[in-house]
N, C-alpha and C positions, 0 to 999 in steps of 0.2 A: 515497575517496568516502564522503560522508556522506549517509545516507538516513534520514529520520525514520520513525517507526512509521506515521504517517499517509501519507507518501509511499509507503512499502512497500505498505500496504493498497490505495492507489489503483492502483499499478502492477499489483498482483496481481489486482485486480478487472478492469482493462483487458486483462489477459492472456487473458481469456475472450471478449473482443470489445468492440465499440463501446457506450458508455454515456453517458447525460447526467449533468450535474453532480450533481443531487439524488440520482439513483440511485447514483452513486459515493459520495456522503456516507453514504447509508443502508448500503451494503455495507461501507464502512470502519468505521462504528459497530458493525456485527455482528462484524467481524473483531477489532476492538480491545476489544470488550465494554464500551463506554462511549459516552455521548452526546458529540457534537462540535458546537461552535458553527458555525453556517452560515458566518459570516464567516471563521472559521479555515480551513474546508474550501475555500472558494472562493479564499482567498489562497494556499493550498497548490497548487491547480490552476494558478493564474497563475505561480507560481514554477516548477512543473514544465514548463509550456509554455515559459517563458523558458530553461530548461535544455535544452530539446529532447527531454525524456523522453516527453511526450505532445503530441498534435497535435489542434487543434480540427477537427471533422469535420462541420460543418453545424449548422444551427439549425432549429427548427420551433416554431410557436406552438400550445400545447395549453391550452385553457380560459383564453385571454387571457394566458398566461404563456409566455415564450420559454424553450425548452430548448436548451442548447448541448451538443453531443455531442463526445466525445473518443475518440481511439484511441491505442493504444500505438505509439510510434515504434520504429524499430530500436535507437536509443540507449537508450530506456526499457526495451526487452526485455533488452538487455545489462546495464543497471543492475540490473534486477530479478533476473536470474540470478546476477550477482555477489554481490548482497546476500543472496540466498537461500543461496548456497554458504557465505558467511561465517557466517550464522546456524546453518546445519547443522553446520559445523565447531565452532562454539562449543558447540552443544548436545552433540555427541559428546564433546568434551573434558570438559564438566561431568558428563555421565553416567559417563564413565570415572573421573573423580576421585571421584565419589560411590561407585562400586563399589570403588575401591582405598583409600578413606579408612580409616585405622586407627581403630578404635573408632567406626565409623560409627553414626549415630543409628538407632535401631530404626524400622522402618516399620510403618505401621498395616495 
């Protein structure tokens, strides 16, 4: 299973509940610590809908702009959990290798 950093951030954001697209974009930017082009973010949402990871959950008009809301699907929840487990295992391995490295670099 391949999950991009952006997809992971969106899934993680939706794990806490229903959100609209722009709110997801802003949360993903915070998580990734970098600005994201709006077109890239919305394209990612469409891909995630097509994969069945997220589900559209209504729309509303706020200040003459339509907000589309999304929720995490059961498949999205499983995908998020599996990827989080992979990342956790990779991080544990990296930390272990750093601790066990011969002549490891001095830390500040």
